[in-house]
C-alpha positions, 0 to 999 in steps of 0.5 A: 453505473447504478451499482456505483451509487448502491451496491449490487443486488445479491442473491443466495443461490443453490448450485447442483453440479454433476460430479464429472462436470463440476471441475469444468463448471467451477473453472468457468466460474473462476474465469468469470469471477462473479460468484462467492461460494460458501463453505458447506463443510465448516466442521470438516477438517481440511485433511478430511475433505474429498479433494485433499489429495488433488490439493496436495498434488498441486502443492507438490507441483508448486514446490517443484516450480518454485525450485525451478524458479529459484534456479532460474533466478540464480542464473539470471535468466529472464522468464517469459511473461506474455501477460496471457492467462491460459485456461485451467487444464483438465484433470487428466492433464495433471498427470502430464504436468506432474511428469514434466515437473518431476523430470525437470526437477530430477534432471536439474537436481542431478545436474546440480549434484554432478556440478557440485561434485565436479566443483568440489573435485576442482577445488581440491585439485586447485588447492593441491596445485597451490600447495605444491607451488607454495611448498616448493618455495618453502623447501627451496628457501630451506635448502638455500638457507634463507631464514627469517626471525621466526624460523630461526627461533623455531629451528633453534628449539628443534635443533637443541632437542635433536642435539640432545637426542642425537648423542644416543639415537643418531640424526633427527628426522623431521616430518611434515604435513601440508594443507589449506585453511580459511584465512580468517582461522589462521591466527587462532590455528597458529596459536593453538599449534604453538600451545598444544605442541609447546613450540615443538612445531615449525609452521610456514604459511602463504596466502592464496592470492585468488579467491576460491569458489565454495562448491556448496553455496557458490561463495568466494572464500579466501584461503591460505596454504600451510606446511607444518614440520614436527618430530615424532608420531605423537606430534604428528597425531596431535597436529592432525587433530588440530587441523581437523578441529579447524576444518583445515584440508590436508593433502599429500605432498611428496618429499622429493622435488621430482615427485612434486613436479610430476604430481603438479603436472598431473594435477594441471592435466586433471584441472584442464579436463575438469574445466572442460567437463564443468563447462559442458555441465553448465551449458547443459544446465543453462539449456534446461533452465532456458527451456523451463523459463519460457513456460514457467509463468504459464505453468504457475498459472495452470497449477494455481488454477487447478489448486483453486478449483479443488479448494473450491470443490472442497467447499461443496457437499456430496448428495447421497448418491455421490454423483452430484455436488451441491454448492451455495453461493452469492451472485449479483442479480444482474449477472445471473444469466451470465453465470448460467451461460458459464455453467452451460459452457463448463457442462459442454466442455466436460461432455456431461449430458445433465445440465447444472441447476442454479436456484435462488434461495430465500434467506435472512442473512446479510448479503455481501457488498459488491460495488462494481469499479473500473480503473478510475473509480477503484481508488476512490472506492478504496478510500471509502472501504478503508473506513468500512465496507458499506452495509448491503445496499447502503448509499455509497459515498464513492461517486460523490467523493470523486468530486468533493475529495479533490475539491476540498483538497484543492481548497487547502492546496490552492496554487496554480504552480504546485497543482500543475506539478501534481497534475503532470505527475498524475497525467504521466502515470495515467499515460504510462499506466500499461507499462508501469503496471507491467513493471511489478515492484515491491516498493509500497510507496510507489504502489500507493502512488500508482494506485492513486494516479487518478486521485493525484491527477484530479487533486492537481487539476482542482488545485490549479483551479483554486490557485486561479481563484486565489490568483496564486502561483508559487506565491505570486499572482497573474495579472491577466485582466489588469488590476481594478484598483487605483493607487496614488503611490510611486513604484519605489513605495509599492516595491519597498514599503512592507507596510503598504495597506489597501483601502477599498474606500480610497483605492477601489474603482468599484468594478470587481476583478473578472476571475479570482483575486485581484493581483494588487493584493500582492503588494498590500503587505499590511492587510493582505493576510487579514483580507485572505484570512476573512475570505478563506475562513468564511468559505471554509465554513460555507463549504463545510456546512453544505458538505454536512447538509449533503451528508444528511440528505444522503441519509434520506436515500437510505431511509426511503430505500429501506422503507424505514418510515420511523427513522425518516420522520423522527431522525432525518427531518429533525437532523436536517432542521437542526442543521439548517436553522442554526448553521445554514442560517449562519452561512446565509448571514455571511452572504447577507453581510457580503451583499449589504455592507461595503467600505464604499457604502454610506451608513447604516451599510458602511464597513464600520456598521458590519456586524461580526457573524460569530458574535451574532451567532453566539448572541442568537444561541444564548438569546443575548441582546446585541450591543448598541451599534455605532452611531447611525448604524442599525442593530440588526442586518434585516427586518425581523432578524431577532424574532427569526433567530429566536424562533430558529433556536427554539425549533432547533432545540425542540428537535433534540428531544424528538431525535432522542426519544421518538424512535425508542418510544415508538418501538416500545409502544409497538412491542407492547401492542404486538408482544412479538415483533416491532411494527414494520419500519420501527426497527432501530439501527441498533437492531438491524446494524444500520439498515432494515430489511427492505428489498426484493432480493434473494438474500435479505438482511437485518432479521435479528433477535430483538434488542433490549429496550434499555440498549435501544434508549442508550444507543439512541442517546449516544446517536443524538448526543453525537449528532448535536455536539458533532454538528458544532465540532464538525463545523469548526473542523472545516476551519482546517480548510482555511488554516492549511490554505493559509499555511501553504500560501505562507510557506510558498512565500517564504521559499520565494522570499528567502531562497529564489529572490536571492538568486534573482537579485544577482547580476552578471555572469556570476549571477547566472551561475548563482541563479541556477544553483539557487533555482535548483535548491528552490525547486527541490524544496518546492517539490519536497516540502510544498508538493509532497509533504504539504500535499500529504498533509492536505490529503490526510485532512481531506480524508478526515473530513470525508470519513468523520464530518461527511460520512458520519451523517449517513454511512454505517460501513458495517458490511462485508466485501463480496469476495468472488472466486476469481482466477485473476485475484488468486493468481495476483495474490499468489504472485505477490506472495511468491515475491515476498 
């Protein structure tokens, strides 16, 4: 749990492995997932590395497995996924895997080719069957003298020419061709025939009712049968070229009816035989794919592990004897012994007699940042890392965010009913997380919700708590303890008078409501919002100032850990004093006002004498004399207030030049004295990227070239101006807690008044039906607008408060993440890439 507050201590190590044991050792480290290897061959081309051939073999195996996966998915066969992760195979097992995949691919390709040829033959026979049937109808119509308008016109043309030629050459002989064409090409085909042949052809066509299967891609296509009559070889050649251009398929069609019947019988016999053969081919293909589907997931895992191992081995260096591989890696110090045990296991598996050697190295490089997380803290850590990965050993805001994030969200979203909906949704995802995690989906929105299930649950629970404090449930209140107000109005006045106003001086009995808001404020139409405004505005400022002070205190932990004495004395202390003397003092004034002044008190502590906190704060900063108070009221809230305020402002203003000049001047003085390096602890954040070298770890950090003094002054100026002005703007920024809380409550009240109350006023059987419909509409609007949209808005505002107002006080976020060599991460990323 300690690494949750700071990243793990890391060490840069040098690893020596025997060549025969390197594969097994790297495999064990991949299963462990705690080592980040460095590339020792950055200038070597990827195709010139030692194990490039093995990587290519793995790529080829992956290609074959993807082909098998595509064919399995095409047939809709479920793939067995046990959820287990088999160990990486030994190098000698690669040959067996390659042989298995080669055999399966060749067998499947051969089956597919045979099936495609059979389907093509089947398509041709089916088309020929339809041609023989349709042409028989054409010929029967011709012999029976059944003619339509288009036929009569075409025959008339041919008959006129035949009559002219018949006087000298005898009777006219008409030829014909028959075939099949795609239905959408038929109109253009018909126009082209008419234009190219000048109307000297006769075309008949009929649609094939049932769609036919394209053997190439399996799509269903619609086709039509046609028969073209013409005279002469010249027209015959022209017609065939047009058919070829429109990709129409021509088939032989006998002229004699008896020959056509005999051919049709032969075609039907061949179609039946083909159906039998096709069925057997599909059964064989299905058996091959079912057998492959049982092992496909495990095969993918094995191949990806082998490929990852050889990719990692390509990062290593060979020693001069070519018998030893040398690697450099970052490892967490706490897992040093665990990594050594994994290396011993790998050595034993390989049968090597030479143990691996893991030595720590001294370095000035910044180590990677590694924060251990579990399924609960992972989502909160992701929120922090989205802003920027923490610098090495920098204070991690994630554990504090676990509490502050849902709480500040709940201040804006406070409603017992809406919070319950959100909490139940988060609890459902938590209870069903194993099943939901197994159902991998490409839906990004769902993945975001599921990944943040614990955040959603906590936001819902905290919203229920603040909803109880506000006494707000779907814009109504719970009267648990009974109101402590006494009103001298009748029921009709209370229910109907929208301008009813509560007066603490008249109606209040003096005993506070035990928990949260008194429910009587529901009926105070005139001053309910005024009361809630004052309350929520003040608590927003209180929470904001406390949150910022906590952020400044967090910077103290950074300065002390990195032994940065200069920053501790001349940055942290002035920053804290500035914030406390101005803004925390304003918070104290709020509490003093709440305690000393009340509507039931007599002057000088009555409601009329209560000063404005905002006006008091402005007068304090500008050294203005307060305006004369009303009669019998005091000018100040307590004795010595004016002197304390002047002192606080002067000290706070005096902190600004300390923050601005102290550190750069000390650095300049130290450089003049040493003329080589700045004194210990005097390095600025600009020099060290936010942290100084301070830790007894194998990897160091922050040892960089000295920065120009001008740049140090500029950096410190920007940092000081940002802090001073940011203290004002960030305090005002926390007023979003008040604004969104008020908006959420008003939207809930509008939905209740304008929608649900209409259904509740209906009576009788019709009223029940109306209420059901109205309630459904109200529930949809409540979930869609108040829970989803308002929840998203409050979430984003809370995220901004943490990233800008809180983390800017201490968090640099200039590190880089620890990315260990892990089989789990590689397989998960590979599966996600394959799905895309």
